[in-house]
N, C-alpha and C positions, 0 to 999 in steps of 0.2 A: 483119264487119274489113271489106266494101268494100263503103261505102256512105259518104254524110256527112253527119255530125251538126249541127246547125244553132242557135246559140244567139243572141236579138236581149237582151242583160243589159240593154240600155238602156229599154226595154218590158215592164213587167213585166205576167206573164198578172192578171186582176179576181178579183178572190177567190181566188187562190193566194199560195202564198209560192217562183212558179219565172220564170224569164223565158221570154219565145215564145220556145219549144224544138220543134225537130223532124226527124227525118232524111230523108235523101233518097237514095232506092234507084232504080236505073234501072227501064223497066217495062217486065216482061217481053214480046217478040213476041207472045207470044198475046195478048194486053190490050195490043194499041196500037190507038188509035181513028185514024179520019183525021186526018191533018192532024201527028198523033206522029210524029216523029224515031228511024226505030229505031236502038237501041245509044244513043240521044243523050238521047233524055227520061227525063224523071223523075217520080217520083208529086209529092215537092211544092217547087216550085221556092223555091231565094230570091229575096228582093225586095228590092228597094232605089232610096229615091230621086236623081231625075233630080239633077244640079247641088251632087251637097252631097259632103263628105268622107266618103269612107267609109274606116275600118278595120276587118280582117279580121284578129282573132288564131288563127292554125292549130297544131294539134299534131297527137298520136297516140295511140292506145291502144295500138296493137302492134307494126305496120314500120313502115318509111321510106314516107309518100305522098307526091305534089306538088299542091297545090289552082292548076291552073291556068285559066287563059279567054286566051286568046290573043288577040282581038279587042279587050278593054278592056287591054292589055299587063300580062298581072298573073298572077306564079308564086312561087308562095311553098314549098320544103318543109314537112311536118307529122314530126314526128321525134320520138318516142318520148322523153318527161321532161323536151320545151324546148317552149318559147313561141316562135315568129315571129309576124311581123306583117306585113301591105301594105297601104299604103294606095292610093285612088287617087278617081277623081272620074268619074263616067257621065256623060259630056256629050248622048247622045245614046239616046231610049228604042230599045225593044225587046228582045228574046233575045238572049243572051249564052252558045254552046254552051262547056265545058269539057270539062276529065277530069282525071286522075288520069296526070302524067306522069311517073311514078318507078315502076316496075318491084317490083310491090308481091306479088306472088305470082298462083296460078292464077289469081283471076278483077279483076283486074288492068283487063282490056278494057273491065266493066265497071261502072264506077266517074265515071259520067256527073256533069257539074255544069249549071246552066242557072239563070244569071239573069236576073231581068225587071226592067230599069230603067221606071220609071215616073213620073209626076207625083208633088209633094209630097202632093197632097190624095188621089190616092190608093194612096199607100203607108200615110196613116196611116188611110185605108178598110181598106185592109189586116190592119193592127197592128190597129184593132179590130173588125173581123171576124173573127180566128185567137181573138178570146179569149171569143168568145162560145161 
């Protein structure tokens, strides 16, 4: 309940019937490595290409959540049974941090978001490596 799931539906996994998809959980404090941020880093970062129109579809399977990345000016509610969308263009490469901004339960504060903005070539290489 307290994690984010991502699907890249434009990129289908080679040899399977599904899109590129993964879950992103906060890295527990006991597993943090040097350079990771406590309560902010995740095990699987969301990777998006630089200077590209990005559309994120958001929903929830359980309670209200809110997918928020303040540095990109992005905030959209995740409502059970509803589909919401937000669009943005990331104009600078780097890491962008966010979190759930709707009080959603006991572990609300443990739902970070890490978005990595990379060049188009690096993004396509990430997709290819992910599919292997």
